[in-house]
C-alpha positions in Angstrom: 0.0 0.0 0.0 2.9 2.3 0.8 4.5 1.6 -2.5 1.3 2.6 -4.4 1.2 5.9 -2.5 4.8 6.7 -3.4 4.3 5.7 -7.0 1.2 7.9 -7.2 3.0 10.8 -5.7 5.9 10.3 -8.1 3.6 10.2 -11.1 1.8 13.4 -10.0 5.1 15.2 -9.5 6.4 14.0 -12.9 3.2 15.0 -14.6 3.3 18.5 -13.1 7.0 19.0 -14.1 6.3 17.7 -17.6 3.4 20.1 -18.0 5.5 23.0 -16.8 8.3 22.2 -19.2 5.9 21.9 -22.1 4.3 25.2 -21.5 7.6 27.0 -21.1 8.8 25.4 -24.4 5.5 26.4 -26.0 5.8 30.0 -24.8 9.3 30.4 -26.3 9.2 28.0 -29.2 9.1 30.8 -31.9 12.4 32.2 -30.5 14.0 28.7 -30.4 12.7 27.4 -33.7 12.6 30.4 -35.9 15.6 32.4 -34.8 18.5 30.8 -36.7 19.8 33.8 -38.6 19.2 37.5 -39.2 16.8 38.6 -41.9 18.3 38.9 -45.4 16.0 40.3 -48.0 17.8 38.8 -51.0 17.9 35.3 -49.4 14.2 35.7 -48.3 13.1 36.4 -51.9 15.3 33.6 -53.3 14.0 31.0 -50.9 10.4 31.8 -51.9 10.5 29.2 -54.6 13.2 26.9 -53.2 12.5 23.3 -52.6 16.0 22.4 -51.1 15.3 23.3 -47.5 12.2 22.2 -45.7 12.1 25.2 -43.3 13.2 27.5 -46.0 12.5 30.9 -44.5 11.8 29.8 -40.9 15.3 30.8 -39.7 14.8 34.4 -40.5 11.1 34.7 -39.4 11.7 35.6 -35.7 14.3 38.3 -36.5 12.0 39.7 -39.1 9.0 39.7 -36.8 10.8 41.2 -33.8 13.3 43.6 -35.4 12.2 44.6 -38.9 8.4 44.7 -39.0 7.3 47.7 -36.9 3.7 48.6 -36.1 2.4 51.3 -38.4 4.4 50.4 -41.5 2.5 50.6 -44.7 1.4 47.4 -46.4 3.2 48.5 -49.6 6.4 48.9 -47.7 6.0 45.3 -46.3 5.4 43.8 -49.7 8.3 45.8 -51.2 10.6 44.3 -48.5 9.3 40.8 -48.6 8.0 40.3 -52.1 4.7 38.8 -53.2 2.8 37.0 -50.4 1.7 33.4 -50.7 -1.8 34.3 -49.5 -3.6 37.7 -49.4 -6.8 39.0 -47.9 -8.1 42.5 -47.3 -6.5 42.9 -43.9 -3.8 40.3 -43.9 -1.1 38.7 -45.9 0.9 35.4 -45.3 4.3 34.3 -46.3 5.2 30.7 -46.5 8.0 29.7 -44.1 8.2 26.0 -45.1 7.9 22.8 -43.2 9.4 23.5 -39.8 9.2 20.9 -37.0 7.2 18.6 -39.2 4.4 21.2 -39.7 4.0 23.9 -42.4 4.3 27.4 -41.0 3.6 30.9 -42.3 4.3 34.4 -41.2 0.9 36.1 -40.9 0.9 39.9 -41.1 -2.2 41.9 -40.1 -3.1 45.4 -41.2 -5.7 48.0 -40.1 -8.3 49.8 -42.3 -5.6 52.3 -43.3 -3.2 49.5 -44.5 -0.8 50.0 -41.6 0.8 47.0 -39.9 -0.8 46.2 -36.5 0.5 42.7 -35.7 2.4 39.7 -37.0 2.6 36.1 -35.9 4.0 32.8 -36.9 1.2 30.3 -37.6 1.1 26.6 -38.2 -1.1 24.8 -40.8 
């Protein structure tokens, strides 16, 4: 009976620790997965049609999102910098990042009614 209590307590502690580790990883995964190199406009454009690397633009996405794309930038300036998006709607555009961590990802960029950047995020499909 004592062994069952200890095993149960150990399982509960293990589950709690595993949950904490998972949520810490989830909160910082964009920084760890998509922060391999600084943004390079020429390389970004060249990798748009590349099939050599699965996570073709993923390494530059975090730097681009955190350091290059500022709130308030005009939509035309974003498309001049990044080229033609893979997907376009009235208030958002998306650039393909490739298959990173066994899942396809994209950089979603959102604009307000005046076509000014309001937010960007890395999404998975």
